[in-house]
C-alpha positions as CSV (number, residue, x, y, z in Angstrom):
1,M,-54.9,-57.4,12.8
2,L,-55.5,-53.7,13.4
3,M,-56.3,-54.3,17.1
4,R,-53.1,-56.4,17.4
5,K,-51.0,-53.5,16.0
6,L,-52.6,-51.0,18.2
7,F,-52.1,-53.2,21.3
8,G,-48.4,-53.7,20.3
9,A,-47.9,-50.0,19.9
10,A,-49.5,-49.3,23.3
11,V,-47.2,-51.8,24.9
12,A,-44.1,-50.3,23.3
13,A,-45.2,-46.9,24.5
14,L,-45.5,-48.2,28.0
15,V,-42.1,-49.8,27.9
16,L,-40.5,-46.6,26.7
17,A,-42.2,-44.6,29.5
18,S,-41.3,-47.1,32.2
19,P,-39.1,-45.5,34.9
20,A,-37.1,-48.6,35.3
21,L,-36.0,-48.3,31.7
22,A,-35.7,-44.5,31.5
23,Q,-32.4,-43.1,30.4
24,E,-29.9,-42.7,33.3
25,K,-29.5,-39.1,34.4
26,V,-26.3,-37.4,33.1
27,P,-24.4,-35.4,35.7
28,A,-22.7,-32.1,35.0
29,V,-20.0,-29.8,36.3
30,V,-19.5,-26.1,35.8
31,Y,-15.9,-24.9,36.2
32,D,-14.9,-21.6,37.7
33,L,-12.8,-19.0,35.8
34,G,-9.6,-20.4,34.7
35,G,-11.1,-23.5,33.0
36,R,-10.8,-27.2,33.3
37,F,-7.1,-27.4,32.6
38,D,-5.8,-24.8,35.0
39,K,-3.5,-27.5,36.5
40,S,-5.0,-26.6,39.9
41,F,-8.5,-26.1,41.3
42,N,-10.7,-26.7,38.3
43,E,-8.5,-29.5,37.0
44,A,-9.0,-31.3,40.3
45,A,-12.8,-31.2,39.6
46,Y,-12.2,-32.5,36.1
47,T,-10.1,-35.4,37.5
48,G,-12.9,-36.4,39.8
49,A,-15.5,-36.3,37.0
50,E,-13.2,-38.4,34.7
51,K,-12.7,-41.0,37.4
52,F,-16.5,-41.3,37.8
53,K,-16.9,-41.7,34.0
54,K,-14.2,-44.4,33.8
55,E,-15.5,-46.4,36.7
56,S,-19.2,-46.1,36.0
57,G,-19.3,-45.9,32.2
58,V,-21.7,-42.9,32.6
59,A,-20.8,-39.8,30.6
60,Y,-21.0,-36.3,32.1
61,R,-21.3,-32.8,30.7
62,D,-19.2,-29.8,31.7
63,F,-18.8,-26.2,30.9
64,E,-16.1,-23.6,31.3
65,I,-17.4,-20.1,32.1
66,Q,-15.7,-17.1,30.5
67,N,-17.2,-14.4,32.7
68,D,-19.3,-14.0,35.8
69,A,-22.5,-13.5,33.9
70,Q,-22.4,-17.1,32.6
71,R,-22.6,-18.6,36.1
72,E,-26.4,-18.5,36.4
73,Q,-26.9,-19.2,32.8
74,A,-24.8,-22.4,32.8
75,L,-26.5,-23.8,35.9
76,R,-29.9,-23.1,34.5
77,N,-29.2,-24.6,31.1
78,F,-27.9,-27.9,32.7
79,A,-31.0,-28.1,35.0
80,R,-33.4,-27.4,32.1
81,S,-31.6,-30.1,30.0
82,G,-32.3,-32.6,32.8
83,N,-28.7,-33.0,34.0
84,D,-28.5,-34.2,37.6
85,P,-26.6,-33.6,39.8
86,V,-25.1,-30.4,38.7
87,V,-21.8,-29.4,40.5
88,A,-20.6,-25.8,40.7
89,I,-16.9,-25.4,41.3
90,G,-16.1,-22.3,43.5
91,F,-17.6,-19.9,46.0
92,S,-18.4,-17.4,43.3
93,F,-21.4,-19.6,42.2
94,G,-23.1,-19.0,45.5
95,S,-25.7,-16.4,44.6
96,A,-26.4,-18.0,41.2
97,L,-27.0,-21.4,42.7
98,E,-29.2,-19.9,45.4
99,K,-31.5,-18.7,42.7
100,V,-31.3,-21.6,40.2
101,A,-31.7,-24.3,42.9
102,G,-34.9,-22.6,44.0
103,E,-36.2,-22.7,40.4
104,F,-35.4,-26.4,40.0
105,P,-36.3,-28.1,43.3
106,N,-36.2,-31.5,41.8
107,T,-32.7,-31.2,40.5
108,R,-29.8,-32.0,42.8
109,F,-26.9,-29.5,43.0
110,A,-23.6,-29.4,44.8
111,I,-21.2,-26.5,45.3
112,V,-17.6,-26.4,46.4
113,D,-16.3,-23.7,48.9
114,M,-19.7,-22.2,49.7
115,V,-22.8,-23.0,51.7
116,V,-26.1,-22.7,49.9
117,E,-29.0,-23.6,52.2
118,K,-31.4,-25.3,49.9
119,P,-32.9,-28.7,50.4
120,N,-31.6,-29.9,47.0
121,V,-28.0,-28.6,47.5
122,R,-24.9,-30.3,48.9
123,S,-22.3,-27.8,50.0
124,I,-18.7,-29.0,50.3
125,L,-16.1,-27.1,52.3
126,F,-12.5,-27.9,53.1
127,K,-10.1,-27.3,55.9
128,E,-7.5,-25.7,53.7
129,H,-5.7,-24.3,56.7
130,E,-4.8,-27.8,57.8
131,G,-3.2,-28.7,54.5
132,S,-1.5,-25.4,54.3
133,Y,0.0,-25.9,57.8
134,L,1.7,-29.1,56.5
135,V,3.3,-27.5,53.5
136,G,4.2,-24.5,55.6
137,L,6.0,-26.8,58.0
138,L,8.0,-28.2,55.1
139,A,8.7,-24.8,53.7
140,G,10.1,-23.6,57.0
141,M,12.3,-26.6,57.3
142,A,13.5,-26.4,53.7
143,S,14.3,-22.7,53.6
144,K,18.0,-21.8,53.7
145,T,17.4,-18.0,53.8
146,G,14.9,-18.0,56.6
147,K,12.4,-16.3,54.3
148,V,9.5,-18.0,52.5
149,G,6.7,-16.6,50.4
150,F,2.9,-16.8,49.8
151,V,1.1,-15.6,46.7
152,G,-2.7,-15.7,46.9
153,G,-5.2,-15.1,44.1
154,M,-8.3,-13.0,44.9
155,D,-8.0,-11.3,48.2
156,I,-10.9,-12.9,50.1
157,P,-11.2,-14.7,53.5
158,L,-10.9,-18.1,51.8
159,I,-7.5,-17.4,50.4
160,R,-6.4,-15.7,53.6
161,K,-7.3,-19.0,55.2
162,F,-4.6,-20.7,53.2
163,A,-2.1,-18.0,54.1
164,C,-2.8,-18.2,57.8
165,G,-2.3,-21.9,58.0
166,Y,0.8,-21.7,56.0
167,V,2.3,-19.0,58.2
168,Q,1.6,-21.1,61.3
169,G,3.1,-24.2,59.8
170,A,6.2,-22.3,58.6
171,K,6.8,-21.0,62.1
172,A,6.5,-24.5,63.5
173,G,9.2,-25.6,61.1
174,N,11.4,-22.6,61.9
175,G,10.5,-20.3,64.7
176,K,12.5,-17.4,63.2
177,V,11.1,-17.7,59.7
178,E,9.8,-14.6,57.9
179,V,6.8,-15.1,55.6
180,L,6.3,-12.6,52.7
181,Q,2.7,-12.3,51.4
182,N,1.0,-10.9,48.4
183,M,-2.5,-11.2,46.9
184,T,-2.9,-10.9,43.2
185,G,-6.1,-8.9,43.0
186,T,-9.7,-8.3,44.2
187,T,-11.6,-9.9,41.3
188,G,-12.0,-13.3,39.8
189,Q,-9.3,-12.4,37.2
190,A,-6.8,-12.8,40.1
191,F,-7.1,-16.5,39.6
192,R,-6.0,-16.5,35.9
193,D,-3.1,-14.1,35.6
194,P,0.1,-16.1,35.5
195,V,2.1,-13.1,34.4
196,K,1.2,-11.2,37.5
197,G,1.9,-14.3,39.6
198,G,5.4,-14.5,38.2
199,E,6.0,-10.8,38.9
200,L,4.9,-11.2,42.5
201,A,7.1,-14.3,43.0
202,R,10.1,-12.6,41.5
203,S,9.6,-9.7,43.9
204,Q,9.5,-12.0,46.9
205,I,12.6,-13.8,45.6
206,E,14.4,-10.5,45.3
207,R,13.5,-9.9,49.0
208,G,15.1,-13.2,50.0
209,A,12.3,-15.8,49.8
210,D,13.6,-19.2,48.6
211,V,10.3,-21.2,49.0
212,I,7.0,-19.8,47.6
213,Y,3.5,-21.3,48.1
214,H,0.7,-20.2,45.9
215,A,-3.1,-20.4,46.3
216,A,-3.9,-18.7,43.1
217,G,-5.3,-21.1,40.5
218,A,-3.9,-20.6,37.1
219,T,-2.0,-17.5,38.3
220,G,0.1,-19.9,40.3
221,I,1.5,-21.4,37.1
222,G,3.5,-18.2,36.8
223,V,4.6,-18.4,40.5
224,L,6.0,-21.9,40.1
225,Q,7.7,-20.9,36.8
226,A,9.3,-17.9,38.3
227,A,10.6,-19.9,41.3
228,A,12.0,-22.6,39.1
229,D,13.7,-20.1,36.8
230,A,15.4,-18.5,39.8
231,G,16.6,-21.8,41.2
232,K,14.1,-21.6,44.1
233,L,11.4,-23.9,45.3
234,G,7.6,-23.5,44.6
235,I,4.7,-25.2,46.4
236,G,1.7,-26.2,44.4
237,V,-1.9,-26.2,45.4
238,D,-5.2,-28.1,44.9
239,S,-3.9,-30.6,42.3
240,N,-0.5,-32.3,42.5
241,Q,1.8,-29.8,40.7
242,N,5.1,-31.5,41.5
243,A,5.6,-32.6,38.0
244,L,5.4,-29.1,36.5
245,H,9.0,-28.4,37.4
246,K,10.6,-31.6,38.6
247,G,13.0,-31.0,41.5
248,K,11.8,-27.4,41.8
249,V,8.4,-27.9,43.5
250,L,8.9,-28.8,47.1
251,T,5.4,-30.3,47.4
252,S,1.8,-29.5,46.6
253,M,-1.1,-29.0,49.0
254,L,-3.8,-31.3,47.8
255,K,-7.3,-30.0,48.1
256,R,-9.4,-33.0,47.1
257,V,-12.0,-31.3,44.9
258,D,-11.7,-34.4,42.8
259,V,-13.2,-36.4,45.7
260,A,-16.0,-33.9,46.2
261,V,-17.1,-34.2,42.5
262,Y,-16.6,-38.0,42.3
263,D,-18.6,-38.5,45.5
264,A,-21.4,-36.2,44.3
265,F,-21.8,-38.1,41.0
266,T,-21.4,-41.5,42.6
267,D,-23.8,-40.9,45.5
268,A,-26.5,-39.6,43.1
269,K,-26.1,-42.7,40.8
270,A,-26.2,-45.1,43.8
271,G,-29.2,-43.5,45.4
272,K,-27.1,-42.3,48.4
273,W,-27.4,-38.6,47.7
274,S,-27.6,-36.2,50.7
275,A,-28.0,-32.5,50.8
276,G,-26.6,-30.3,53.6
277,F,-22.9,-29.5,54.0
278,K,-19.7,-31.5,54.4
279,V,-16.4,-30.2,55.8
280,L,-13.4,-32.2,54.6
281,G,-10.1,-31.9,56.5
282,L,-7.1,-34.1,57.2
283,A,-9.1,-36.6,59.2
284,E,-11.6,-36.9,56.3
285,G,-9.0,-37.2,53.6
286,G,-10.0,-33.8,52.2
287,V,-6.5,-32.2,52.3
288,A,-3.0,-33.7,52.1
289,W,0.5,-33.0,50.9
290,A,2.1,-34.6,47.8
291,L,5.1,-36.8,47.8
292,D,6.2,-38.6,44.6
293,D,9.2,-39.2,42.4
294,N,9.3,-35.6,41.3
295,N,10.0,-34.2,44.8
296,A,11.3,-37.2,46.8
297,A,14.8,-35.9,46.7
298,L,13.7,-32.6,48.3
299,I,12.1,-34.2,51.4
300,S,14.5,-35.3,54.0
301,A,13.8,-38.0,56.6
302,D,13.5,-35.3,59.3
303,M,10.9,-33.5,57.2
304,K,8.9,-36.7,56.6
305,A,8.9,-37.4,60.3
306,A,8.0,-33.8,61.2
307,V,5.0,-33.7,58.8
308,A,3.8,-37.2,59.9
309,K,3.8,-36.0,63.5
310,A,2.0,-32.8,62.5
311,E,-0.7,-34.8,60.7
312,A,-1.2,-37.1,63.7
313,D,-1.3,-34.1,66.1
314,I,-3.8,-32.2,64.0
315,K,-6.1,-35.2,63.7
316,S,-5.9,-35.8,67.4
317,G,-6.4,-32.2,68.3
318,A,-3.0,-31.8,70.0
319,V,-2.3,-29.1,67.4
320,K,-4.9,-26.6,66.6
321,V,-4.5,-24.9,63.2
322,H,-5.9,-21.4,63.2
323,D,-8.9,-20.9,61.0
324,Y,-9.0,-17.4,59.4
325,M,-12.7,-17.9,58.6
326,S,-13.5,-18.1,62.3
327,D,-10.9,-15.5,63.5
328,S,-9.2,-13.1,61.2
329,K,-6.3,-12.5,63.6
330,C,-3.7,-15.0,62.6
331,P,-1.3,-16.1,65.4
């Protein structure tokens, strides 16, 4: 009887230790400053994670950092807890991930908007300039004053990349258009200051801008509010922000961070994970412009035709959208 019990216990232990029956790894995502419900960049990541959860039935963990010091800590804590893959949202995680990925070579990581050259890291970049060209084209065509605006978040090359594509598109829509530009600040706080965003938008409106595009995260909520309050048009970014002010948001430039997160989680679960870097533009479905019931009345047939042609021309190479990251001199 004793031998039978010991044998049964041993079998049970082997079953529990069997890799085939081991608990499925739980993925994780770490949001940038501004949090998961910023209605923009981070919320797009959250949307992708939620889609994965709904389709797969696999839960995930997430964390909203409150300051830069928490970047490395959050990544390390998830890796230590066995979460895999761990996705970092934003270029500012670059140095932290470089260090943590080296400490945990068997954990898979992904990062959006930065390249980290580690064998266990997937880096996802976007052609934001292509999507910004499209919404700029629409802004140039929609403007009645011949002046449009751009409000960026942190003054860095990545945000200048949005601005440059927008200017090129606006000029394609109206060769005489003037584009007013402001950046919110030089630190991460520039992405979560809606009050300052509203102030900058109102200043541009006072100077004649009647369409204003933001690439400023949660700061952009203030930009869109100020435009709507003044009876002008805003343009959203990252997530579809058309519904925030129905009939007052011309469109939104969709940066498919949701796709990046969803693919990272799904590929890892399906055994199709790959490291290295991916660049997602119009052709890859990585950027787009938003058209729905909230802004349909603002987009004329001519505007639809023009943006459809622009999309085709960019994909074919007939139109080259200037990339600020390659050349800081915008045309």
